[in-house]
N, C-alpha and C positions, 0 to 999 in steps of 0.2 A: 260720869252722871253729877249732876250740884241739884240735889235741894229734888229728884223727878220722881213721880210720882207713878208704882207701879200698881198693877191688881193682878192678883194671881193667887197662887196656894202655895201654902209649905210641902216640900217636899219630904226634908229630913233635917236632924238639927242634932247638934250634941255641945256636951257641955264645954265653955273655953274662958277659962280662968276663973273666978269666983261670983260673979256675976251675971258672966254676958253666953252668947251661945254661936256657935257657926252654926246660918241657917242656908238651905239649900229650897230656892223657892222656884217656883214655875209659873212666868208671867206673861200676864199677855203682850205686854209692848217687849219684852225683849229673850222669849223664852223662858233658859234655866240660867236664876243669876242666884249669884251665891254673896255670903255676906255675914257682917257680924252684927248681933240682936242686944241690946245692953237690957234686956228686959225675959220674963217668962214667955216663950213661944207661943203662938195661938196654935189649937189645935189642927189634925191634918184633917181633908178634904173643907176645907174652912174657906169659900174666899176670903178674901185679906184684902186690905190697903194700907201702903205705907210709903216712907220717902228714903230714896236710895240716892246716898254721896259717894264720890271716890273713884280714884281712875283707875287703882289696880282692882284684881278679878276680885278681891272680896270690898263689896263695898260696904258702906255705913248706915243703916237699916235707920228708921226714926217714924217717929207722927203714924204706931201700927193701929190701924181699926181692921174690928172683926164685921163684917158685912152683916151677916146673916145667921141664925140659928147653927149651934153645933152637930154635926152627922156624926151618926151611930153606927157600926155597923159589924155584922154579927157574921160566924159562919163561913159561909162560898163568899160573901157578898168584902167580908173584911179579911181575907186572902186575896183579892182581888182588888181591890183598893192597895193592898199592899205591896201588890206585882206591878198594878202602874208606875206607881212612884218609883221603886228603887228601877223598872226599867228605866224611867225619865232620867235619875239619874245616873243610871250608868251608860246612858247611849245618847244624849241631848247633850251639844257643843254647848260652852258656855257663853252668854247673850250672842244667841243666836234666834231672831226671830222666827215662830212656828208656830203660825196662826192657825192651819190646818187642826193640830195635831192639840194645841190647845182648846179653840173648841173642841173636838170629840173626847179630849179629857172630862171636861165639864157637863159634855152631854154625859159620858159614862156614867159620872157620879151621879148622876143627877139617875140612872136606869138600874143601877144596883141598888137603889133605895126601893124599889119596884120589884126586887127578887123575890122578894117571900113570896109575894101575892102571884106571880106568876103561874098560871097549868104545866108550863113545862119548863121550871128554871134553868135545869142543866143547858139547853140548848139555846134558852135566850141570852144565860150567860157566855157560851161562846161563840152566839155569834155578835155580841156587844163585845168583848174583847178581841175579837178576828179585825171590828169596825176601826177601833183605836190604832194598832197592829199594824193594820192599812194605812192609815193619813199617816200615821209617827213613819213608815219605813218610806213611805213615798215623800215627806219632808228631810226625810234623810239621805235620799241619794239614793234608794234602791227599789224604785218603780220597775217593776217587774213586762218585760214583754211577755206574753201570754200566745202571741202567733207564733215566734217566729224561735227554733233552736240556738244554740253556742255557733252554729256556723252559719246564722241568718239563711237558712234552710226550712219554707212551712211544717209546722206542728204536723204534723199527722196521728189521727183517732189512732189507727193499728199500732203505733209506735211506741215501747217502754221508752222512758229518759230518766238519767238522774239529773236531780241539779247542783253546779255548784257555785256558789256565792260570785264568785271573781269572771266567773266564765257565761251561766244560763243553764239550758238545758239541754243533755249532752243523750245522743242517741243509745241507745243498751236493749242488752239480750240478754241479760241477765236480769233476774228477777231477784227483788231483795224488799226486805221492810221500806228502804226510803226510795224505791221506785214508786215511779209517777206513768198514768195512763196517761198516752194524747188528747184521748176523750177525757180524761182529769182538765188537763191546761187547758184545751179550749172550750171549757166551759165558762172561763174570764171571758171569752170575747160579748160576750153578751152583757153581762156588767155593766147595771149603769151607777155611776158614783152616789152615796147617798141612799144606796136601795140596801134593803137587806140580802146578806145572799143565800143560794137557793141550796140546801141539804147537800150535792155537788160539789158546791164551791165554797162552803164551810168543811167537807172530809178534807180537802185538796190545801187551802190556806191555812188549815189547822196542822196537816205535816210540814208545810213550806214555807211557814212563817217559824215554829219553833227551831227546825235548821239556818234557818237565816239569823235569828235572832241569837239562838249560843254559838254559832260563827264569830258572832258581830264582840259577843261578851269574852270570847276566848277562854280563857284557864280556871277563871270564876264564875262557880254557877251563883243564879239567883237562890240568896235565901228563902225570896217569897214562897219558891214555889217547891223547894228540901221540904219548909214546913207546909206547907200545903198539901204536899204526898205524906206526911208524918198524921197527917193528921186525919187525912180521909183511911188510912190504913188502921190506925186505931177506931177510929170511928166503926169499919168493918170489923173489926176483932173483938170491940162491944156488943157490938149486931149477933156477933155469929155465938156467943157466947152468954146471951139472954136468955 
């Protein structure tokens, strides 16, 4: 890159030497881009524009501009934003354009601002997070075929299955928390891209995408998820004592 203009968001940053920061961006033009910024980093969840130069993976960032007013999240919206940024940082390859995921990320940030006004915030949150994960996993090459099993046989409604990342849906007779019903899996046949998931699809994808993402992350669990769980437990304890 040579003085290339990038549009995107700050995902993460850390101090580098006395007056610089190593920053990780998620950009419209090149997906995740890492570099050195010799000024105070912008707020997260804030659309930005800057110039990038350099041949190595660590670019030089200059001429930073903040595009809109700052966005501040609280409660579940805060932890959700943290989750989005952490999963992009951990799973997205460097300098690989991911246009669908970028659009979905931008849209999800807008939706998180509306979370407190929702009649059913928990359901709304599950919906928008599954939509983001769906776009991300597709562009990472993990789009699933919900019509056939690991042996390329048609999924049967009455059959139970286990999912393995490198194999797909494997028929099983044993029941466990990881078991998926054929009826659940086949519910995704009728899904139209861009529409909301129905309750059965949401139940399936919540279990399935968590399993896939956990496998892709390896031995390092997400800090955002751990903090979210701790916060939820703390709130429950406070309510029970009041």
